N, C-alpha and C positions, 0 to 999 in steps of 0.2 A: 504494500500500500504506500502511495507517495506521502511524504512528510507534509506537515502543515506549512512549513516554509516553502516547499516546492509548489503546493497548491496556491499559496498567496502570490508567489512569483508569477505563476501562470496567469492569475487574474490580473496582475499589474501589467503584464505584457499585452493581454487582450484589450485592456482599457486604454493603454497608451497608443495602440494603433494596429492591433491584430485584425485580420480579415477573415477569420474562420467563421463558420456558421454559428458556433456558440457565441462568439463575440458579437456578431451581428444581432443575434436574437436578444442579447442583453441590452442593446442600445434602444433609447427612446426614439419614437418616430420624429421626423422633421417637423418644425413649426409649420402650421398651415399658412399658405400664402393668402394675400388679399390684393385688391386693386390698388391699395395704398402702400404697397411695398416700396421701399426705397433701398435697393439692394447694394448700393455702393456710393461713394462720394460722387457728386454731380449726377446722380440718379442712374444713368445707363452707361453701357460701354462706350457710346459715342460722346459722352461728356456734355450732354445738352443742358442738364440741370432742370429738366422739364418733365413732369409726370402729367399727362393729359387727363388722367382719371382722378387726380387729387384736387383738393381745395383747402384753402386756409382762411384765416380770419380776414375780414375786409374792413373792420372798424376797430375801435379801441380794444385792446386785449388785456386780459388778466391771466395770472398764473393758475392754470388748471391743476397742476401738481408740480412739486419740486422734490427731487431726491438728493439729499445730502449724502454723498457717497463715502467710501472708505477713507481712512487717513492717507493712504498712498495715492489715491486717485487724483490726478491733475490733468485735465483734458482741454484741448483746443481744436481737435478735429471734429468734423461733422459726425453726428450719429448716423446709424442706418436702421432700417426697419425690415423685419421679415415676419409676416403674419401678425400675431399679437405681441411680438417681442421687439423691444428697442435695444440696440447694442451701442454702447459708448466705449471709446478707447482713450486711455490716458494713463500710462505707466501700468497698464493692465486692461482687462476686459470686464465690463459690467453689463449684465443683461437685466432688463426691467420689463414689467407688464406695461403695455402701451396705455391702457385705460387708467391705471391707478398710479403708476410709478413704483409699484412694489418690486423689490429686488428678487430676481430669480436666482442669480448667482454672481459672484465676483471672483476674478482670477488675476492675481498679481503677476506681472511679467513685463518684459522690456518692449512694450508695444506703444507706438505713438501716432501712427497714421489712422485714418478711417479704415474700417473693415470693408471687404468685398465678399459677397456671398457666392460661393462656387459649389456646384454639384460634385460630389466625390463618390465614385462608384464603389469604393471599398467600405463605405459607411452608410448607415441609415440616415444620419443627420448631415447637413451641409457642412462644408469647411468654410471658415472665415479667414480670408487672407489679410494679413497686416504686415507692416514693415516697421523697422526701427533703425537706428544707426548701426545696429549689428547685423541686419539682414532681413530676409523675408521669412514669415512664419505662417503655418496653417493651424488654426484653432478649431476646436470642437464647438459647433453651434449650440450644443446642449450643455456645455460646460464640463462634461466628464462626471466623475464620481466625487461627491462631496466627502471631504475628510475633516472631521472636527479639528479646528485650530490650524488648518492648512488651507490658505486661500489660493493655492495653485490648483489643487484638485488632481485626481488621477485621470489621465487621458484627456486633459484639457488642451494640451498642446500636442498636435498630431505629428508635426514635422518642423524642422528648421531648414530652410532652403538656402539658396546662394546669398552670400553676404561678405562683408569685409572680415568677419570672424571675431569682431570685437565690438561689444556694445559700449557706446560712449554717451553717458547722460548729457542731456542738453538743458539749458536754462529753461525753467518752467515747463520742461518736457515738450519742447516745441515740436510740432508735427513733422514727420518725414513724408516723402512723396507717397501719395495714395496709390495702391495697386488697383487693378480692375480684374474682373473675371468674366469669361465667356464659356458657358457650358462647363467642361471639366478642366479648363486651363486658366491659370493665373498669369497675368502680364504685369511686370513690375520693373522699375529701375532698381539696380543693385546699389545699395548705399556704399559709399566709399570708392566707387568705380565710375567709369564712363559707359557702363553696359546696360542694355535692356535685355530682359530674360523672359522666357515663357516656361512655366513649370506645371507639372501635373498636380492637380488639386488634391489628389489622394495621398501623395507621399513626398511632394516637393522636388522630385527629380526634374532635371532640366530637359525640356523638349528642344529648345534652341537658345542660343545666346549670341548677341552681336555687340560690338563696340561701336557706339554711335560717334564718339569723338576720339580720333586716333592720337591726338596730342596728349601725352601723359601729364604735361604740366597743367593743362586746362581741366578744371573740374566742371563737368557738364551741367550740373544744377538743373535737373530735369523738371518739366511740368508733368502732370498726370498723363499717362498714355491714354489713347482713345482707339476704339475699334469700330469699323464700319465696312460691310461688304467684303470681308476677307482680308482687310488691310489694317495694320497697326500703325498709328501715327504718334509721333512724339516730338515735342518742341524742347529745346534746351538752350541754355546760355553757352556761348555768347550770342550766336545768331543763326542757329541751324534748326531746320525742320526735316524730319526723316519719315519715310514710309517703308514698311516691311510686310512681306507676305505673312499672314497670320499663322499658317500651318508650319512653315519651315524657316521663317526668318530671312528669306531672300530679300535683298534690298531692291525696292522698286524705284525709289528716287530719293535724292537729298537736295535741299536748297539752302543756301546761305543768304539770308535776307539782309537788307541794309540796316535795319534797326538792330540794336543789341537787346539783350534780355528777352528772349522768346519765352513766353509764359505758359500758354495753354493751346490746345488744338482740338476744339469740338469739331466732330466730323458730321457733315450734313449732306443731303442730297445735292445741294448746290456747290459744295466744296468744303475745304477744311478752313475753319475760322481760326486764325493764328493771332493771338494777342501778344503785344510786345511792350516795351517800356514806353514808347511814344504813341502807339496807336494800334491799328488792327488791319490785317490783310486776309483776303479770301484767296486760297490757292486751289487750283484744279486738282481734284482727287487723284486722277489717273497719272498726271505728269508732273504736278507740283508747280505749274506755271501760275503767275499772278493774274487773277481775274480783276480784282480791284484792291486798292490800299487807301486807308484813311489815316492821315496824321492828326491825332487828337491833341498834340502838344502836351502829352502826358508825361508822367514820371512814375510809372508803376514798376514795382520790384516784386510783386506777388499778385495773387488773384487769378481769376479766370473769367471767361464770358459764358453766358447762358444763351441758348437759342430756342425760340418757341414761335410757332405760327409765322415764320418768315421774318422774324426780327431778332437782331443780336443785341443783347443787353450787357453792358460792361461799364466799369469805372475807368477813368483815365489815370487813376492813381494820384491825381493832383487835387482838382476841386470840382469836377463834374461827373455825373452819371449819365450815360448815353443810351439811346435806342437807335439802332441803325437798320436800314433795310438790308436784308440778307443778300438779295440779288445784286444790288447796286452800290451798297455802302452809303447811300444817302441818309443824312441825318433826319430822323423822325421827331425827336425831342431830346432835350438834355436839361438836367436840373442840378442845383448845387449838391455836392457830395464830397466828403473828405476821404482821401486815401483810397487804396485798392480794396477789392472785395471779391467774393465768389457768390454771385447771386443765384437764386433759384426762382422758378416760375411755376404758377399753378392757377388755373381758372381765372385768367385775366389780371393776376396780381404778380408783382415782382417783389421778392423779399431779399434784402441785402444788409449786411452788417457794416456799419460805418465806423471807421477808426478802431476796429476790433472791439467796440464797446457798446454800440447802440444799434438795435434792429430797426430798420426802416422799411415800411410797406408802401409801394408805389403802384398806381394804376398802370397796367402794361400799355394801354392805348395812349395815355396822355402824360404820364410821369407825375400826376398829381399825388401828393403825399396823403396817405390815409391814416397812418398812425406811426408812433415810435415807441419802442420798449427799451428802457435802460436798466440793465441788471445791476445788482449790488456789487459785483466783482467783474474784473476783466482777466483774460480775454473771453469774448463770447464767440463760439464757433459759428460757421455758416449753418443756417437752419436746414431742416428737411420738412416737407409738407405732408400731411396726412388727411384724415377725414375731418376737415374743418379746424385742424390744429397745426401748430408749429412745434418742432422739437429741436432743442439745441443743448450743447454742452457748455457749461459756464464755470470753468476752472475746477472746483471741487464738487460741483453739483450738476445735475441734469434737470432740465425744465421742460414742461409742456405748456404752451400758451394757447388760449382759446379766446374767442370773441366775448366781450362783456355782454351779459344778458340785457 
């Protein structure tokens, strides 16, 4: 008869990542999905920041619930939603009930980016891909097995993928570049390198890896990757935008633009929207040729654009927030707005965090301000939108905002 130690070791292995039938049978089912899912930062693989099924508050808001998290939690990345569960990352992973903010589990770990939901064939539950300065990680969406007094849990981290091999704490646990997921593949920039990688969501093994910037002296400083129609797009500092085949990483094109500080690359039917320090450019998806360019006289060093219903929404990083026609780049409206931001769009509303401190709601058609919400602490993460609510991470807490009755 096997010893108790042997039996416990077997259980630990199964929980940590085994794929046997017994291990699968012991795992909980995946959270049920809903039309209000927000499965990764900027909503979808294309990075549009727009969920056509979601709606948020349109008038003054109040706090529907707030969750004061664990002592170690410090977050600035946007949360995500899968079914009735909200996931927030900040020096670890916290899972909450969407309706009430009640904690499902908390897992301490070196994670700082937003999570991305990926299907993992080896498991009953989804894998949540995250990054930190130490690399790329795959986490169990169900949290693994609770152990009293241990906030890591058994089986909570499924794998550790490509990385620099060393976790370096950052001030206030500043977010690293968000990964994305399509089906069973995670796409991420590798911290500490100039590389873009595609990994298997079940075990973190590399499907392919490319070096986007060959100059070892230059740190690429990537924007979040995007995927559309079989192509992965990524923008990086100092001035490059690249496109790769999603399946094997074959380079399709690279373009070095005039502007420095390439920031984001939402992929649309009309082309790839590339934000930069000074303005925004629309590139042809197939060849990377410039369709139009707008100099907004900006000074952005962070942030991204959102795209919805033929309109591009972005801050110039200086003193204005803009709505541009996607096909032509023509200005539709602009309003005063401080610093860069990563806006989201839902049901005719644009939500953006100004100066990392104040949530501003604007009408998408006119730019008219509808309300502001100022939390007690900073930073305030980019929000996500659900069934009439907004959800955001606010340093040591997570909040849900609803329209005042």
